[in-house]
C-alpha positions in Angstrom: 82.4 203.2 147.3 81.6 199.7 148.4 81.2 199.3 152.2 83.6 196.3 152.1 86.3 198.5 150.5 85.6 201.3 152.9 86.1 199.0 155.9 89.3 197.7 154.3 90.7 201.2 153.8 89.7 202.4 157.3 91.1 199.3 159.0 94.7 200.4 158.7 96.4 203.7 158.0 98.9 202.0 155.7 96.0 200.9 153.5 94.8 204.5 153.3 98.3 205.7 152.4 98.7 203.0 149.7 95.4 204.0 148.2 96.4 207.7 148.2 99.8 206.9 146.6 98.0 204.9 143.8 95.1 207.3 143.3 97.1 210.6 143.2 100.6 209.4 142.2 99.8 206.4 140.0 102.3 204.3 142.0 102.0 200.7 140.6 103.9 199.2 143.6 101.2 200.8 145.9 98.5 199.1 143.7 100.3 195.8 143.9 100.6 196.0 147.7 97.0 197.2 148.1 95.7 194.3 146.0 97.8 191.8 148.0 96.4 193.2 151.3 92.9 193.3 150.0 93.1 189.6 149.0 94.4 188.7 152.5 91.6 190.8 154.0 89.0 189.0 151.8 90.5 185.6 152.8 90.3 186.5 156.5 86.6 187.6 156.1 85.7 184.4 154.2 87.6 182.3 156.7 86.0 183.9 159.7 82.6 183.5 158.0 83.3 179.8 157.4 84.4 179.2 160.9 81.3 181.0 162.3 79.0 179.0 160.1 80.8 175.7 160.9 80.6 176.5 164.7 76.9 177.3 164.3 76.1 174.1 162.3 78.1 171.8 164.7 76.6 173.4 167.8 73.1 172.8 166.4 74.1 169.3 165.4 75.6 168.7 168.9 72.5 170.0 170.6 70.2 167.7 168.5 72.4 164.7 169.3 72.3 165.7 173.0 68.6 166.1 173.0 68.1 162.7 171.4 70.5 161.1 173.9 68.8 162.7 176.8 65.4 161.5 175.5 66.7 158.0 175.2 68.2 158.1 178.6 64.9 159.4 180.0 63.3 156.2 178.6 66.1 154.0 180.0 65.0 151.8 182.9 68.5 151.5 184.3 68.9 152.5 187.9 71.8 153.9 189.9 73.1 151.4 192.5 73.4 153.3 195.8 76.1 151.0 197.2 78.5 151.4 194.2 77.3 154.7 192.6 77.2 152.9 189.2 74.4 152.4 186.8 72.9 148.9 186.9 70.8 147.4 184.2 67.2 146.8 185.3 66.4 143.3 184.3 62.7 143.5 183.4 61.5 140.5 181.3 60.0 141.8 178.1 57.5 139.6 176.5 57.7 139.8 172.7 54.3 140.4 171.1 53.6 139.4 167.5 50.7 141.6 166.5 49.7 139.5 163.5 49.8 136.3 165.5 47.8 137.9 168.3 45.1 139.2 166.0 44.8 136.0 164.0 44.4 133.7 167.0 41.0 132.0 166.9 38.8 133.4 169.6 35.3 132.6 170.8 34.3 136.2 170.3 35.3 138.4 167.4 37.0 141.5 168.7 37.6 144.4 166.3 39.0 146.6 169.1 42.4 145.1 168.5 42.6 146.4 164.9 40.2 149.4 164.6 40.7 152.7 166.4 37.7 154.6 165.0 35.1 154.3 167.7 32.2 155.1 165.3 33.2 152.3 163.0 33.6 150.0 166.0 30.0 150.9 167.2 28.7 150.2 163.7 30.5 146.8 163.7 29.1 145.9 167.1 25.6 146.3 165.8 26.1 143.4 163.3 24.9 139.9 164.2 27.6 137.5 165.5 27.8 135.4 162.2 28.2 138.5 160.0 30.9 139.9 162.4 32.7 136.7 162.3 32.6 136.5 158.4 33.8 140.2 158.0 36.5 139.7 160.6 37.9 136.5 159.0 37.6 137.8 155.4 38.9 141.4 155.9 41.0 141.4 159.1 42.5 137.9 158.9 42.4 138.0 155.0 41.2 134.4 154.7 39.9 133.1 151.4 36.3 132.2 151.0 37.3 128.5 150.5 38.9 128.5 153.9 35.7 129.9 155.5 33.5 127.3 153.7 35.6 124.6 155.4 35.8 126.3 158.8 32.2 127.4 159.1 30.6 124.5 157.1 28.4 126.8 155.1 28.1 127.4 151.3 29.8 130.1 149.3 26.4 131.7 148.6 25.8 132.0 152.4 29.2 133.6 152.9 28.6 136.1 150.1 25.1 136.9 151.3 26.3 137.5 154.9 29.2 139.6 153.7 27.1 141.7 151.4 24.5 142.2 154.0 27.1 143.2 156.7 28.8 145.6 154.3 25.4 147.2 153.4 24.5 147.6 157.0 27.9 149.2 157.8 27.6 151.5 154.8 24.1 152.6 155.8 25.2 153.1 159.5 28.3 155.1 158.4 26.3 157.2 155.9 24.0 158.2 158.8 27.1 159.3 160.8 28.4 161.1 157.7 31.6 159.1 157.6 31.2 158.0 154.0 30.6 160.4 151.1 
């Protein structure tokens, strides 16, 4: 017999007597009452299971929300005012930084450190002559067109292409030696 049915029958003596009345005396009323009680028992089991799962889900959800809130509060710069016992907003001026604008500002020296994190690539770039660094920086990082560079630097398209090709070949060779390019 199924363990669920066994638990149902052993739960109450009336359930056992109804089962015996049906099994041995073929009492249809006993079967009807037994089915009704079994449906109620099944409903109670499903309901308790639903409540348990819901409580488990909502407790996990609540815990996640609380952890997020606690983490945000940890990052909060507000301070407790000793005189009033209330939280006070810490008014720290925050300078807005526009990354693209900061990187694209004309500089006397080309600085790849602002846009490249790989130190091996940075070292390889630092070995390039100043003019090649400047051309690579403006073409690749600032994404300027060759026509713009011709006007800015006052050199021919062939000179730009020659410097770019030479710089890229030097970088490729340097990175091949470091096993960064396959």
